[in-house]
TILO-621246 format. One record per atom (N, C-alpha, C): residue in three letters; x, y, z. Coordinates in steps of 0.2 Angstrom, whole numbers, plus 5000, padded with zeros to 4 digits. Example, Ala and Ser with C-alpha at 12.3 -4.5 7.8 and 13.67 -1.06 7.14 Angstrom:
2
ALA506649725039ALA506249785039ALA506649845039SER506449895035SER506849955036SER506450005039
This chain:
347
MET518750654945MET519050674951MET518650634957SER519150584960SER518950554966SER518750604971PHE518350564976PHE518050604982PHE518550574988LYS518750624991LYS519350614996LYS519150625004GLY518450655004GLY518250645012GLY518050585015ALA517750585020ALA517450535024ALA517050505020PRO516850435021PRO516350395017PRO515650425019LEU515250435013LEU514550455013LEU514150415015THR513450425019THR513050375020THR512350425017TYR511850375017TYR511250405015TYR511050455019ARG511150455026ARG510950505029ARG511250575027ASP511950585025ASP512250635022ASP511850665016SER511550625014SER511150655007SER510350685009GLY510350665016GLY509650685018GLY509050645020VAL509250585019VAL508650535020VAL508850495027ASP508550495031ASP508650445038ASP508250395039ILE508650335037ILE508250265037ILE507950255044ASP508450275049ASP508350255055ASP507550305059ALA507450355055ALA506850385057ALA506250355054GLY506450325047GLY505850285044GLY505750235047ASP506250195051ASP506150125055ASP505650145061GLU505950205063GLU505550225070GLU504850235069LEU504650275063LEU503850285061LEU503550215059VAL503950165056VAL503550095055VAL503350075062GLU503750075067GLU503750045072GLU503050085077ARG502950145076ARG502450185078ARG501850165075ILE501850155068ILE501250145065ILE500950075066LYS501350025067LYS501149955068LYS500649945072PRO500549975079PRO500049945083PRO499450015081LEU499450055077LEU498950095074LEU498550045068ALA498950025064ALA498649985059ALA498449925062ARG498749895067ARG498449835070ARG497749835071LYS497549895075LYS496849905077LYS496249905071THR496549915065THR496049925060THR496049855057LEU496349795058LEU496449735053LEU495749715053ARG495549685048ARG494949635047ARG495149565046PRO494649525047PRO494849445045PRO495149435039GLU495049465034GLU495349445028GLU496049465027VAL496349505031VAL497049525030VAL497449465033LEU497949435028LEU498349385031LEU498949405033GLY499249465032GLY499849485036GLY499849555038GLY500449575042GLY500449635044GLY500849695041ILE500949755044ILE501449795041ILE502049785040GLY502449795036GLY503149785035GLY503349755029GLY502949705026GLY503149655021GLY503249695014PHE503449675010PHE503449705003PHE502849704999GLY502249665002GLY501449674999GLY501049645005ALA500449675004ALA499949645011ALA499449595006LEU499449545010LEU498949485008LEU498249495011VAL497749495007VAL497049495009VAL496549445003GLU496449415007GLU495949365005GLU495149395005VAL494849364999VAL494049374998VAL493649345002SER493249385006SER492749355011SER492349305008LYS492249255011LYS491649205009LYS491049225008LYS490849285011LYS490149315011LYS489949325005PHE490449345000PHE490349374994PHE490149314989LYS489749294986LYS489649254981LYS489949264974ASN489849324972ASN490149354965ASN490249414966PRO490949424970PRO491249494971PRO491449524965VAL491349594965VAL491749634960VAL492049684964MET492749694962MET493149744966MET493049814964VAL492949864969VAL492949924967VAL493549974970ALA493850004966ALA494550044969ALA494450114968GLY494650154972GLY494750224971GLY495250254974THR495550304972THR496150344976THR496150414974ASP496350464979ASP496250524979ASP496750554984GLY496850624985GLY497250654991GLY496850694994VAL497050744997VAL496550805001VAL496750874999GLY497150864992GLY497150934989GLY497550994994THR497351054993THR497751114996THR497351125004LYS497051075006LYS496851085013LYS497451065017LEU497951025015LEU498551025018LEU498951085020LYS498851135015LYS499151195016LYS498951235024LEU498351225025LEU497951245031LEU498251215037ALA498251125036ALA498551095042ALA499251125043PHE499651135037PHE500351155039PHE500351225043ARG499951275040ARG499951335043ARG499651325051LEU499251285052LEU498951275060LEU499351225064LYS499851195060LYS500351145063LYS499851095066LYS499251075063LYS498851025066LYS498750965061HIS498950905062HIS499150855058HIS498750795060ASP498250785065ASP498050725067ASP497350705064THR497150765061THR496450735057THR496550745051ILE496950765046ILE497050765039ILE497050695037GLY497250645040GLY497150585038GLY496450545037ILE496050575041ILE495450555041ILE495150585034ASP495350645033ASP495150655026ASP495450625020LEU495950605020LEU496250555015LEU495850505015VAL495750465020VAL495350405020VAL494650405018ALA494350465019ALA493550475017ALA493550485010MET493950525007MET493950545000MET493850474996SER494250434997SER494250374994SER493750324996VAL493550305003VAL493050265004VAL492350285002ASN492250345003ASN491650375001ASN491450374994ASP491950374990ASP491950374982ASP491850304980ILE492050244983ILE491850174982ILE491250154984LEU491050184989LEU490450174993LEU489750194988VAL489850234983VAL489350254979VAL489150194974SER489650154974SER489350084969SER489150034974GLY489050044980GLY488850004985GLY489349954989ALA489949974986ALA490449934989ALA490749944997GLU490849894999GLU491049885006GLU491849895005PRO492249945009PRO492849955009PRO493249905012ILE493649865010ILE494049815014ILE494749835016PHE495149875012PHE495749895014PHE496049965010PHE496549995015PHE496650055011PHE497550055013LEU497850095009LEU498450105007LEU498650185007ASP499250205010ASP499350285010ASP500050285007TYR500150335005TYR500850375002TYR500950435006PHE501450445009PHE501650505013PHE502350525010ALA502350575008ALA502950605005ALA503350665008CYS503850675008CYS504150735011CYS504850755010SER505150805012SER505850825010SER506250795016LYS506150805023LYS506450775028LYS505850755033LEU506050685035LEU505450665039LEU505550685046ASP504950705048ASP504850725056ASP504350675059VAL504650625061VAL504250565065VAL503650585068GLY503750635072GLY503050645076GLY502650675072VAL502650725067VAL502150745062VAL501850685058ALA502250645055ALA502150585051ALA501650545055ALA501850525061ALA501350485066ALA500750515067ASP500650575067ASP500050605069ASP499650595063VAL499950615057VAL499550595051VAL499250535051VAL499750475052VAL499450405051VAL498950395057LYS499050425063LYS498550415068LYS497850425065GLY497750495060GLY497050505058GLY496950455052ILE497450435048ILE497250385044ILE496950325047ALA497350285052ALA497050245056ALA496250255060GLU496150315062GLU495450335063GLU495050335058GLY495150355052GLY494650355046GLY494650295044CYS495150235044CYS494950175043CYS494550135049ALA494650145054ALA494050125059ALA493450145059GLN493350215057GLN492750235054GLN492350205049ALA492850185044ALA492550145038ALA492550065038ASN492750045045ASN492849965045ASN493249945039CYS493849985038CYS494249975032CYS494949955035ALA495349895034ALA495949885037ALA496549925033LEU496949965037LEU497549985034LEU498049945034ILE498249925028ILE498649875027ILE499349885025GLY499449945024GLY500149965022GLY500250035019GLY500950045015GLY500850115013GLY501650135012GLU501750185010GLU502450205008GLU502550275012THR503150275013THR503350345016THR504050355012ALA504050415008ALA504550435004ALA504850495008GLU505550495009GLU505850545010GLU506350575005MET506250635002MET506550654996MET506850724997PRO507450734998PRO507650805000PRO507650834994GLY507550894994GLY507350944988GLY506650944986MET506350894986MET505750884982MET505150934985TYR505250944992TYR504550984995TYR504951035000ASP504551075001ASP504751125008ASP504851085013PRO505351105017PRO505651055023PRO505051045028ASN504651095027ASN504051095034ASN503351065030GLU503351035024GLU502851015021GLU502750945019TYR502350925017TYR502150845015TYR501650835010ASP501750785006ASP501050765002ASP500750705004LEU500150695003LEU499750635005LEU499350614999ALA499350544998ALA498750504994ALA498650444996GLY498150424994GLY497850344997GLY497450314992PHE497350254993PHE496850214989PHE496550164994ALA495950154992ALA495550094994ALA495250054989VAL495249984991VAL494749934987VAL494249914991GLY493749904988GLY493049874991GLY492849814987LEU492349784990LEU492049724986LEU491249744986VAL490849724981VAL490149724980VAL489949664977GLU489349634978GLU489049594974GLU488849604968LYS489049574962LYS488949604956LYS488149614955ALA487649574957ALA486949584956ALA486849644961LYS487249674965LYS487049724970LYS487349794968ILE487749804963ILE488049864960ILE487549914960ILE487649974963ILE487350024961ILE487550074956ASP487150084951ASP487350134945ASP486950184942GLY486350194946GLY485950244945GLY485350224939LYS485650174935LYS485150164929LYS484450154931ALA484150144937ALA483450124938ALA483150194942ILE483450254941ILE483150324944ILE482850344938VAL482150364941VAL481650394936VAL481350454939ALA481050494935ALA480750554939ALA480150524943GLY480050564949GLY479650544954GLY480050524960ASP480650494958ASP481050474964ASP481250534969ALA481450524975ALA481550574980ALA482450574980VAL482650634982VAL483350644984VAL483350654992ILE483850614995ILE483950615002ILE484850645002GLY484850695007GLY485550715008GLY485850705015LEU486450685015LEU486750675022LEU487250735023ALA487150755029ALA487450825031ALA488250815031SER488450865029SER489250875029SER489550895035SER490150895036SER490450935042SER490750995041GLY490651015035GLY490951075032GLY491151075024PRO491751105022PRO491851095016PRO492151035014HIS492350985020HIS492650915018HIS493450935016SER493550915009SER494250915007SER494150945000ASN493650984998ASN493651014992ASN493551094992GLY493851124987GLY493751194986GLY494351234990PHE494751214992PHE495251234998PHE495651294994SER495651284988SER496051344984SER495651404984LEU495051404984LEU494651464984LEU494551474992VAL494451434997VAL494451455004VAL495051495005ARG495651465004ARG496251495005ARG496251575002LYS496051574997LYS495951644993LYS495451694997VAL494951674999VAL494551705004VAL494851725010ILE495151675014ILE495551705020ILE496051755018ALA496451745012ALA496951805011ALA496651865009VAL496051875006VAL495751935005VAL495451965011SER495151915016SER494851945021SER495251955027GLY495851945027GLY496451965032GLY496151925040GLU495651875039GLU495451855045GLU495951815048ASP496051815056ASP496451765059ASP496051695060LEU496451645058LEU496251585059LEU496151565067TYR496551595070TYR496451575077TYR495851615082GLU495551655078GLU494951695082GLU494351645082ARG493951645087ARG493351605088ARG492951635083PHE492651565080PHE492151585074PHE491451565076ASP491251505080ASP490751495083ASP490851445089ASP490251425092ASP490351395098ASP490851325098ASP490851305091ASP491251235090ASP492151255090GLY492251305088GLY492951335088GLY493151395085THR493751395083THR494051445079THR493951435072LEU494151485068LEU493951475060LEU494451435058GLY495051415059GLY495451375057GLY495251305060GLU495051285065GLU494651235067GLU494051215064THR493651255062THR493051245058THR493251225051LEU493751255048LEU493951235041LEU494251165040LEU494551155046LEU494951085046LEU494451025048ALA493851035051ALA493450985053ALA493450925048PRO493650875050PRO493750815045PRO493050795041THR493350775035THR492650755030THR492450695034ARG491750695033ARG491250635037ARG491350575032ILE491450515035ILE491350455031ILE490750425032TYR490450405028TYR489750375027TYR489650315027VAL490250275027VAL490150195025VAL489850165029LYS489950165036LYS489450135041LYS488650135040ALA488450205040ALA487750225039ALA487450195032VAL487950215026VAL487550195020VAL487550105020LEU488050075021LEU488050015021LEU487449975025ALA487350015030ALA486749985035ALA486149995031LEU486050055029LEU485450065024LEU485350025019LEU485850005015LEU485749965009LEU485449895011GLU485549865018GLU485149805020GLU484349815021LYS484249885021LYS483549885023LYS483149935017VAL483349955012VAL483050005007VAL483449985001PRO483049984995PRO483349974988PRO483550034985VAL484250054988VAL484550124985VAL484450114978LYS484350174974LYS484450184967LYS485050224965GLY485350264968GLY485850304966GLY486250334972LEU486850334971LEU487250374977LEU487850414973ALA487950474977ALA488350544974ALA488750554980HIS489350544979HIS489850574985HIS489950654981ILE489850704986ILE489850784984ILE490650804986THR491050794981THR491750814980THR491750874977GLY492350874973GLY492550934969GLY492150934963GLY491850994963GLY491150994958GLY490651024962GLY490551014967GLY489951024971GLY489450984970LEU488751014972LEU488150984970LEU487950984963THR488151034959THR487851024953THR488350984947GLU488950974950GLU489350944945GLU489450854947ASN489150844953ASN489350774956ASN488750734955ILE488150754955ILE487550724956ILE487450704948PRO487550734942PRO487350714936PRO487850654934ARG488250634938ARG488750574937ARG488250514938VAL487850514941VAL487450454943VAL486650454940LEU486550514936LEU485850514935LEU485750494927PRO485250454925PRO485250434917PRO484950514914GLU485250514907GLU485150574903GLU484450614905ASN483950574905ASN483250604904ASN482950634911VAL483350644915VAL483050664921VAL483650714926CYS483350754929CYS483650804933CYS483450794940ALA483950824944ALA483850824951ALA483650894953ARG483250904955ARG482850964958ARG482950984965LEU483451024968LEU483551014975LEU483251094978GLU483051084984GLU482751134986GLU483251174994ALA483551224993ALA484051234997ALA483751255004ARG483151265005ARG482751285011ARG482751225015ARG482851155012ARG482651095016ARG483251065020TRP483851095019TRP484351065024TRP484751135027PRO485051125033PRO485251175035PRO486051185033ARG486251245032ARG486851265027ARG487251275033PRO487951245035PRO488351265040PRO488651335039GLY488751375045GLY488951435045GLY489551455042ILE489951405041ILE490651415037ILE490451425030PHE489951405026PHE489851425020PHE489551495019ASP489151505024ASP488951585024ASP489551625025TRP489951605029TRP490551655029TRP490951655023LEU491051605020LEU491451605014LEU491151645008GLN490451625007GLN490051665002GLN489951745003LYS489851755009LYS489751825010LYS490551875011THR491051835013THR491651865013THR492051865007GLY491951815002GLY492251824996GLY491751834991HIS491151854992HIS490651884986HIS490451834982ILE490451764983ILE490351724979ILE489651714977THR489451704970THR488851694968THR488551614971ASP487951614971ASP487551544972ASP487851494968ALA487851504962ALA488151464956ALA488851434957GLU489251484960GLU489951454961GLU490051424967MET489651444972MET489651404978MET489351324976GLN488851324973GLN488651244971GLN488951204967ARG489551234964ARG489851194958ARG490551194961THR490651224968THR491351214971THR491251174978PHE490751184981PHE490651164988PHE490251124989ASN490051074994ASN489551034996ASN489051074998CYS489051135001CYS488551175004CYS488151135010GLY488351085013GLY488051065019GLY487950995017ILE487950955011ILE487750895009ILE488250865006GLY488650815010GLY489150765008GLY488950705004MET488450685005MET488250615001MET487550634999VAL487250604993VAL486650614990VAL486350544989ILE485850534991ILE485450454991ILE484850464986VAL484750434981VAL484150434978VAL483750364979VAL483050374981VAL482550324983VAL482050334979ALA481650274979ALA480950284977ALA480550324982ARG480050354980ARG479650404985ARG479350364990SER479250294989SER478850254994SER479350234999ASP480050254998ASP480550235003ASP480850285007VAL480550335006VAL480850395010VAL480850395017ALA480250375020ALA480250365027ALA480650305030ALA480750265026ALA481150195029ALA481850225028THR482150255023THR482750285022THR482950325028LEU482650375030LEU482750425034LEU482750395041ASP482250345043ASP482250305049ASP482950265050ALA483050245044ALA483750185045ALA484350235045LEU484450295043LEU484950335044LEU484950365051ALA484450385053ALA484350415060ALA484550365065ALA484350295064ALA484550235068ALA485350235068GLN485750255063GLN486450255063GLN486850335066GLY486350375068GLY486550425071GLY486850485064SER486450475059SER486650515053SER486050575052GLU486350635052GLU485850685049GLU485650685042ALA485150665041ALA484950665033ALA484250705033TYR484150715027TYR483550765025TYR483350745018GLU482650765017GLU482450755010GLU482450825007ILE482950825003ILE483250895000ILE482950904992GLY482550854989GLY482350864983GLY482050804979ALA481950814973ALA481650764969ALA482050764962ILE481750704960ILE482050684952ILE481450704947VAL481650744942VAL481050764938VAL481250744931GLU480850774926GLU480950754919GLU481450804917ARG481850794914ARG482450844911ARG482150874903GLY482150934903GLY481950954897GLY482550964892ALA482550974884ALA483150974881ALA483551034883GLY484151014883GLY484751074885GLY484651094893GLU484251064897GLU484251084904GLU484851054908PRO485051094913PRO485651044916PRO485250994921GLN485650944923GLN485450884927GLN485450904934THR485650944936THR485550964943THR485351054945VAL484851064948VAL484751134949VAL484651144957VAL484851184959VAL484651214966VAL484251274966VAL483551274970VAL483151314970VAL483151344976
């Protein structure tokens, strides 16, 4: 049976090409500010061209991809979209950083049912800010408008980063031995992990996200604090100190992430009294009646990145990080691991 109405357009199906074009024009100046010398083209082509910097003699590519999980649900609820992009960048660049890699470029994927140019532009503004913090070029991405796939007031985000590291300088944790020290870099809060549990605690507590939480803002603002990007501080540290291991504390918390960089025969013994735990974690634990073990395997508990160095390099490490404006603490030590014992314990 033939259709006898007016000719159909893509817009009739729910996809607005003009809105997509408008978004691209808004994105271009944001992306332009993040470009590095290695980038050979701008936003808008079918693919982005990036050459390998001549400063690398034997470069190895390190790639990472991630999203921001159900933290997005909180951004939707609070109608705040200008920092979630920082989280997106942070999750990938911090991951590739643990190999000693310098992030070179980043791409994003933004998917929605109906494109709201203002909201999408706010998201990309945050992505560009995250790239600037990581000295990483935003070279492109994809905006997908797919009617019927998502709630009209929601969107999904994913991204990936590619970095380079000299093959001889790859950090893999193999040099870690008992007696080494564990340094922790402070987090800004839960970062982008554990938000399914965070949202459950909010639901059972009945707390108002707009109520004042502390001197820095409301409960909602505190939970939405963007993930810290550790790239510049850690890369500067690597120029001064022979770092043995790095761990980004993401999903799995302290007790699940640190073992990923440890040799089988050692254990990281952390002392919780050695670093200040942000009040939001106290609130989550008390309000949700969460055990210590569950907190430690779900959240970063105040430590977003772990660094393992020789005991003799502790002072130099803390000095170098302080020079970069980073809050860092000696939070524990590497010890011999007994048979059947866990690889990370918090006491």
